[in-house]
C-alpha positions as CSV (number, residue, x, y, z in Angstrom):
1,M,55.3,242.6,175.9
2,K,56.2,245.8,177.8
3,D,57.7,248.6,175.7
4,S,60.3,250.3,177.8
5,S,59.5,253.7,176.2
6,L,56.1,253.8,177.9
7,P,55.6,253.1,181.6
8,F,52.5,251.2,182.5
9,G,50.1,252.8,185.0
10,L,48.0,255.9,185.3
11,Y,47.6,258.6,182.6
12,R,45.6,261.8,182.3
13,H,44.2,262.7,178.9
14,Y,44.7,266.3,178.0
15,K,40.9,266.8,178.2
16,G,40.9,265.6,181.8
17,A,39.9,262.0,181.9
18,Y,42.0,259.3,183.5
19,Y,43.2,256.0,182.0
20,K,45.3,253.1,183.1
21,V,47.8,251.7,180.6
22,T,47.9,247.9,181.0
23,D,49.9,246.6,178.0
24,I,51.6,247.2,174.7
25,A,50.3,245.0,171.9
26,T,51.7,244.4,168.4
27,H,49.5,244.6,165.3
28,S,49.5,241.2,163.6
29,E,49.8,242.5,160.1
30,T,51.8,245.7,160.4
31,E,53.8,245.0,163.6
32,E,52.8,248.5,164.8
33,K,52.9,249.0,168.5
34,L,49.5,249.6,170.1
35,V,48.8,250.8,173.6
36,V,46.2,248.9,175.6
37,Y,44.5,251.1,178.2
38,Q,41.3,251.2,180.3
39,A,39.1,254.2,181.1
40,L,38.8,254.9,184.8
41,Y,35.3,256.4,184.5
42,G,31.9,255.4,183.3
43,A,31.7,251.8,181.9
44,K,35.6,251.6,182.2
45,G,36.0,250.5,178.6
46,I,39.2,249.0,177.3
47,W,40.8,250.8,174.3
48,V,43.8,250.5,172.0
49,R,45.6,253.3,170.2
50,P,48.8,253.4,168.2
51,L,51.8,254.1,170.5
52,S,52.9,256.9,168.2
53,M,49.4,258.6,168.6
54,F,49.3,257.9,172.4
55,T,52.6,259.6,173.0
56,E,52.2,262.5,170.5
57,R,51.7,266.1,171.4
58,V,48.4,267.9,170.5
59,E,47.3,271.5,170.5
60,S,45.0,272.5,173.4
61,A,44.1,276.1,174.2
62,G,46.7,277.4,171.8
63,E,49.7,275.4,173.2
64,Q,51.3,272.0,172.6
65,V,50.6,269.4,175.3
66,S,51.0,265.7,175.7
67,R,47.9,263.8,174.5
68,F,48.3,261.5,177.6
69,A,50.4,262.6,180.6
70,Y,51.9,260.0,182.9
71,I,51.0,260.2,186.6
72,D,53.8,259.1,188.8
73,P,52.5,256.3,191.1
74,Q,54.4,257.9,194.0
75,T,51.9,260.8,193.9
76,E,48.7,258.8,193.4
77,V,47.0,257.9,196.7
78,L,44.5,255.1,197.4
79,E,41.9,255.9,200.0
80,H,40.6,252.8,201.9
81,A,37.5,252.7,204.1
82,M,35.8,249.6,205.5
83,L,32.2,250.6,205.8
84,N,30.0,248.7,208.3
85,V,26.4,249.5,207.5
86,K,23.7,249.1,210.1
87,Q,21.9,245.8,209.7
88,G,18.8,246.2,207.5
89,Q,20.1,249.4,205.9
90,Q,22.1,247.8,203.1
91,L,19.7,248.6,200.3
92,A,19.1,252.1,201.4
93,F,22.8,252.6,201.7
94,E,23.5,251.3,198.2
95,Q,20.8,253.6,196.8
96,A,22.2,256.6,198.7
97,F,25.7,255.7,197.5
98,K,24.5,255.8,193.9
99,R,23.5,259.4,194.4
100,A,26.7,260.3,196.3
101,E,29.0,258.9,193.5
102,S,28.5,262.0,191.4
103,I,29.7,264.2,194.3
104,I,33.0,262.5,194.8
105,S,33.7,261.9,191.1
106,S,33.3,265.6,190.4
107,M,36.0,266.6,192.8
108,S,39.4,268.0,191.7
109,G,42.1,265.3,191.9
110,Y,39.6,262.5,191.9
111,I,40.7,259.6,189.6
112,S,38.4,256.6,190.2
113,H,36.5,254.7,192.9
114,S,35.0,251.3,193.6
115,L,32.6,250.0,196.2
116,S,32.6,246.3,196.9
117,K,30.2,244.3,199.1
118,C,31.7,241.6,201.5
119,I,30.7,238.0,200.8
120,E,31.0,236.9,204.4
121,A,29.2,239.8,206.0
122,N,26.3,241.3,204.0
123,N,26.5,244.7,205.8
124,K,30.2,245.3,205.2
125,Y,31.5,247.3,202.2
126,L,35.0,248.3,201.0
127,L,35.3,251.7,199.5
128,L,38.5,252.5,197.5
129,V,39.0,255.9,196.0
130,S,42.1,256.9,193.9
131,W,43.2,260.5,194.3
132,Q,46.0,262.4,192.6
133,T,47.3,263.5,196.0
134,I,46.4,263.1,199.6
135,E,45.6,266.8,199.7
136,D,42.9,266.3,197.0
137,H,41.1,264.0,199.5
138,E,41.9,265.6,202.8
139,V,41.6,269.3,201.8
140,G,39.9,269.5,198.4
141,F,37.1,267.0,199.1
142,R,36.8,267.0,202.9
143,Q,36.8,270.8,203.2
144,S,34.5,271.4,200.2
145,S,30.9,272.5,200.5
146,D,30.0,269.3,198.6
147,Y,31.3,267.2,201.4
148,K,28.4,268.3,203.6
149,L,26.0,266.7,201.2
150,W,28.1,263.5,201.0
151,K,27.9,263.3,204.8
152,E,24.2,263.9,204.9
153,L,23.7,261.1,202.3
154,L,26.0,258.5,203.8
155,H,27.4,259.0,207.3
156,H,24.2,258.0,209.2
157,F,24.5,254.4,207.8
158,Y,27.8,253.5,209.5
159,E,28.1,251.6,212.8
160,P,30.9,252.1,213.9
161,F,32.1,255.1,211.9
162,P,34.9,253.9,209.5
163,A,38.5,254.7,209.8
164,V,39.9,256.0,206.6
165,E,43.5,255.2,205.6
166,H,45.6,256.2,202.6
167,F,48.0,254.0,200.6
168,T,50.5,254.5,197.8
169,E,51.5,251.8,195.3
170,L,54.9,250.1,195.8
171,C,55.1,248.1,192.7
């Protein structure tokens, strides 16, 4: 049951982590509204919190801020890259990507990422990265000193070099 007072989607916790609100539940005994949300980092755990607590303001650095701030989906950008890894290099690529994950996840504007392996072609991978804005990817990440290490770890695995495209959610 969707509660119209709280949009579903992406939220930033006042301490910096990102979460996705997926539902509003009702406590079976008290009928209190509970927000169901998923962390977009680490083990990506699923959590619940009373709606009143989720939407409250808290003190941070001497000022009142929202505990969770909604991120308008029109500003969130999904980076898409189809990665064709040279045959025989899949395991080495996967190991290098494990090292490279910490680089991208530490960037300003980074929200989350996933790397999926194709079932039909064992050397094809799909990389999806969520950014707050396209500038966070194109400028903040690609023009950072950390991008050089990302390139050194990963770019030599690709044949051909992937095209990167950006998408925004419509619904």
